[in-house]
DRENTIVEX-861947 format. One record per atom (N, C-alpha, C): x, y, z; residue in one letter. Coordinates in pm, 1 decimal, m for minus. Layout:
         X         Y         Z  aa
         X         Y         Z   a
...
# end
This chain:
         X         Y         Z  aa
    3153.2   m9135.9    5897.2   m
    3192.3   m9256.8    5829.1   m
    3228.5   m9361.4    5935.2   m
    3182.3   m9480.5    5914.4   s
    3206.1   m9587.2    6011.6   s
    3347.7   m9643.0    5997.8   s
    3392.3   m9711.7    6101.1   k
    3524.7   m9775.1    6100.0   k
    3534.5   m9874.1    5985.1   k
    3426.7   m9945.9    5959.9   k
    3425.5  m10045.3    5852.3   k
    3443.6   m9976.9    5715.6   k
    3375.5   m9864.7    5695.6   e
    3388.8   m9790.7    5570.1   e
    3530.0   m9734.2    5553.7   e
    3585.9   m9683.6    5660.9   i
    3722.4   m9630.6    5657.4   i
    3820.9   m9742.4    5623.5   i
    3805.9   m9857.7    5685.8   d
    3894.1   m9971.2    5658.8   d
    3882.0  m10016.7    5513.3   d
    3761.7  m10012.4    5459.2   k
    3741.0  m10052.0    5320.3   k
    3814.0   m9955.6    5225.8   k
    3801.9   m9826.6    5253.5   i
    3870.1   m9726.3    5171.2   i
    4021.5   m9744.0    5180.0   i
    4072.5   m9767.2    5300.0   k
    4215.7   m9789.1    5316.9   k
    4262.1   m9909.1    5234.9   k
    4186.0  m10016.5    5238.5   t
    4221.8  m10136.3    5163.1   t
    4226.7  m10106.3    5013.8   t
    4128.3  m10033.4    4964.8   i
    4125.2   m9996.7    4822.6   i
    4247.6   m9913.2    4787.0   i
    4280.3   m9816.8    4873.0   i
    4396.8   m9730.6    4848.2   i
    4524.6   m9813.8    4850.1   i
    4539.7   m9901.8    4949.6   y
    4659.0   m9986.8    4956.8   y
    4674.3  m10067.7    4828.7   y
    4565.0  m10127.7    4781.5   e
    4570.2  m10210.6    4661.2   e
    4610.3  m10127.8    4539.0   e
    4551.7  m10009.3    4525.6   k
    4583.1   m9925.5    4410.2   k
    4728.2   m9878.0    4413.8   k
    4774.9   m9837.4    4529.4   v
    4913.9   m9792.3    4541.7   v
    5008.0   m9908.9    4514.2   v
    4974.2  m10025.9    4562.1   n
    5058.3  m10143.3    4542.1   n
    5071.5  m10178.4    4393.1   n
    4972.3  m10144.4    4312.6   e
    4975.4  m10173.0    4169.1   e
    5054.2  m10069.0    4090.1   e
    5083.6   m9954.6    4150.9   l
    5152.6   m9847.4    4079.7   l
    5298.3   m9882.4    4053.2   l
    5342.3   m9851.0    3932.8   n
    5482.0   m9869.3    3897.1   n
    5543.9   m9738.9    3847.5   n
    5463.0   m9637.4    3830.8   d
    5509.7   m9509.0    3781.5   d
    5573.8   m9431.0    3896.1   d
    5705.1   m9410.2    3885.7   e
    5778.8   m9345.9    3994.4   e
    5727.5   m9204.8    4022.8   e
    5698.1   m9130.6    3917.4   t
    5649.9   m8993.8    3934.3   t
    5516.8   m8993.1    4008.0   t
    5427.4   m9080.1    3968.4   l
    5297.1   m9086.7    4033.7   l
    5311.3   m9128.8    4179.4   l
    5398.6   m9223.5    4206.2   l
    5421.4   m9265.8    4344.5   l
    5475.2   m9150.0    4427.9   l
    5565.8   m9071.8    4370.7   q
    5618.7   m8955.5    4442.6   q
    5507.7   m8854.4    4469.7   q
    5420.6   m8833.6    4371.5   m
    5310.5   m8739.4    4389.3   m
    5215.5   m8785.4    4499.1   m
    5184.5   m8914.8    4500.9   v
    5096.3   m8969.5    4604.1   v
    5161.3   m8952.0    4740.8   v
    5289.8   m8981.3    4748.7   n
    5360.9   m8966.1    4875.4   n
    5359.3   m8820.6    4921.8   n
    5384.0   m8728.0    4831.8   e
    5382.6   m8586.2    4867.4   e
    5244.0   m8541.7    4913.2   e
    5141.9   m8590.2    4844.4   a
    5005.1   m8553.4    4881.4   a
    4970.6   m8605.1    5020.5   a
    5007.0   m8729.4    5047.8   i
    4977.7   m8787.2    5178.8   i
    5057.0   m8714.8    5287.3   i
    5182.1   m8685.0    5257.6   t
    5266.1   m8614.5    5354.5   t
    5209.6   m8475.5    5383.2   t
    5173.5   m8403.3    5277.7   a
    5118.8   m8268.0    5294.7   a
    4985.6   m8272.5    5367.9   a
    4900.9   m8368.0    5332.9   y
    4769.3   m8377.6    5394.2   y
    4780.3   m8412.5    5541.8   y
    4877.2   m8495.9    5575.1   g
    4891.6   m8540.8    5712.7   g
    4970.8   m8446.3    5799.9   g
    5031.9   m8346.9    5740.2   s
    5115.3   m8257.1    5819.1   s
    5030.3   m8155.7    5895.5   s
    5090.2   m8098.0    5996.6   s
    5018.5   m7998.6    6076.8   s
    4995.7   m7870.5    5998.5   s
    5071.6   m7852.3    5890.6   s
    5056.1   m7730.2    5810.7   s
    4945.6   m7743.3    5706.7   s
    4880.8   m7859.6    5702.2   r
    4776.0   m7883.3    5602.8   r
    4670.5   m7773.3    5605.7   r
    4622.1   m7740.3    5721.8   q
    4518.6   m7638.5    5731.7   q
    4571.5   m7503.4    5686.1   q
    4696.6   m7474.8    5716.6   e
    4756.2   m7349.2    5672.6   e
    4758.6   m7341.3    5521.0   e
    4792.4   m7451.2    5455.8   i
    4795.3   m7454.5    5309.4   i
    4655.3   m7429.8    5254.7   i
    4556.3   m7496.8    5311.0   l
    4419.0   m7480.0    5263.7   l
    4368.7   m7338.0    5288.0   l
    4411.1   m7278.1    5397.6   d
    4369.2   m7141.3    5428.8   d
    4424.6   m7040.3    5329.4   d
    4535.4   m7074.5    5264.2   e
    4598.8   m6983.8    5170.2   e
    4536.9   m6989.4    5031.0   e
    4449.7   m7084.9    5006.5   l
    4386.1   m7096.6    4875.5   l
    4284.9   m6984.6    4855.1   l
    4278.8   m6937.4    4730.4   t
    4174.7   m6841.1    4695.9   t
    4043.5   m6917.1    4684.9   t
    3930.0   m6847.4    4687.4   p
    3801.6   m6917.3    4669.1   p
    3797.9   m6996.4    4538.1   p
    3855.7   m6940.0    4432.1   e
    3856.6   m7010.4    4303.3   e
    3942.4   m7137.0    4311.5   e
    4059.3   m7128.9    4376.4   q
    4143.7   m7246.7    4391.7   q
    4073.8   m7353.0    4475.1   q
    4006.5   m7310.3    4579.8   h
    3934.3   m7404.8    4665.3   h
    3824.3   m7474.4    4585.0   h
    3751.0   m7399.0    4504.2   q
    3644.7   m7456.4    4422.0   q
    3702.9   m7554.7    4320.9   q
    3813.6   m7518.2    4256.4   r
    3875.5   m7606.7    4157.8   r
    3927.4   m7734.3    4224.1   r
    3981.0   m7721.4    4344.4   l
    4027.5   m7838.1    4417.8   l
    3911.2   m7932.1    4447.4   l
    3800.6   m7877.9    4493.0   q
    3682.6   m7959.6    4521.8   q
    3630.9   m8028.7    4395.7   q
    3631.6   m7956.2    4283.0   e
    3588.2   m8015.6    4155.9   e
    3681.5   m8129.5    4115.2   e
    3811.4   m8109.4    4135.2   s
    3909.9   m8212.9    4101.0   s
    3890.9   m8337.4    4186.6   s
    3867.0   m8317.4    4314.0   i
    3844.0   m8430.3    4404.1   i
    3719.4   m8507.0    4360.8   i
    3615.3   m8434.1    4325.7   k
    3491.4   m8498.8    4281.6   k
    3516.4   m8579.1    4154.2   k
    3589.0   m8521.6    4058.4   q
    3619.4   m8592.2    3934.2   q
    3698.9   m8719.7    3961.6   q
    3797.4   m8710.1    4048.3   a
    3878.2   m8828.2    4081.2   a
    3793.1   m8934.2    4149.4   a
    3706.4   m8891.8    4241.1   d
    3617.5   m8985.9    4310.2   d
    3526.3   m9058.1    4211.9   d
    3489.1   m8988.5    4104.0   e
    3401.4   m9047.4    4002.9   e
    3478.6   m9126.3    3897.3   e
    3610.3   m9132.1    3913.2   g
    3691.5   m9208.9    3818.8   g
    3726.2   m9134.1    3691.8   g
    3699.5   m9005.1    3688.1   n
    3729.7   m8924.4    3569.8   n
    3873.1   m8874.2    3577.6   n
    3967.0   m8965.2    3555.3   t
    4108.0   m8931.2    3562.3   t
    4179.0   m8979.2    3436.8   t
    4298.2   m8929.3    3417.3   v
    4382.7   m8970.8    3306.2   v
    4514.6   m9015.5    3367.2   v
    4564.3   m9129.3    3322.0   s
    4690.1   m9179.9    3376.7   s
    4805.7   m9089.6    3336.8   s
    4911.1   m9095.9    3415.0   n
    5030.6   m9018.1    3385.4   n
    5088.1   m9057.8    3249.7   n
    5083.0   m9185.5    3218.4   e
    5132.9   m9233.2    3089.3   e
    5054.6   m9171.3    2973.3   e
    4922.7   m9161.5    2987.8   e
    4839.7   m9101.2    2883.2   e
    4871.8   m8952.1    2868.0   e
    4895.0   m8883.8    2978.7   v
    4931.2   m8741.8    2973.2   v
    5064.8   m8725.7    2901.4   v
    5161.4   m8810.3    2933.9   k
    5291.3   m8804.3    2866.8   k
    5275.0   m8826.1    2716.3   k
    5193.4   m8923.9    2679.0   k
    5171.2   m8956.0    2537.9   k
    5107.5   m8837.8    2465.5   k
    5003.4   m8780.4    2524.3   k
    4934.9   m8667.0    2461.4   k
    5025.7   m8543.8    2453.7   k
    5106.6   m8524.8    2556.6   t
    5199.7   m8411.2    2556.0   t
    5302.0   m8428.0    2445.8   t
    5354.4   m8547.3    2432.5   k
    5452.2   m8576.2    2326.6   k
    5390.0   m8551.9    2189.3   k
    5266.8   m8599.2    2170.0   e
    5196.8   m8577.4    2043.2   e
    5176.8   m8427.8    2017.2   e
    5136.8   m8356.1    2119.2   w
    5111.9   m8213.1    2104.5   w
    5240.5   m8137.7    2072.5   w
    5349.3   m8172.2    2138.1   l
    5476.7   m8105.5    2116.7   l
    5536.3   m8135.8    1979.3   l
    5496.9   m8248.4    1920.7   s
    5552.2   m8285.6    1789.5   s
    5476.7   m8219.3    1673.9   s
    5372.4   m8144.3    1703.0   k
    5295.3   m8078.0    1596.5   k
    5361.7   m7950.2    1552.8   k
# end
């Protein structure tokens, strides 16, 4: 990946994070970045089972394709489900 492509991705991430107001989601993003950037990152990945690794890759692909659900929508659906 070129420097220009990396800078573009960073800009997109900065803009999206800057728009976030959900405290829980912000904490999750922070934890993910912290875990990914830590020296133990590889150790964590090494501990995954093949099935967990495959599911992680599928999740990343879904997120990259925009197939996500907001935290607010999950809360709403959970509340609806729990009230049944």
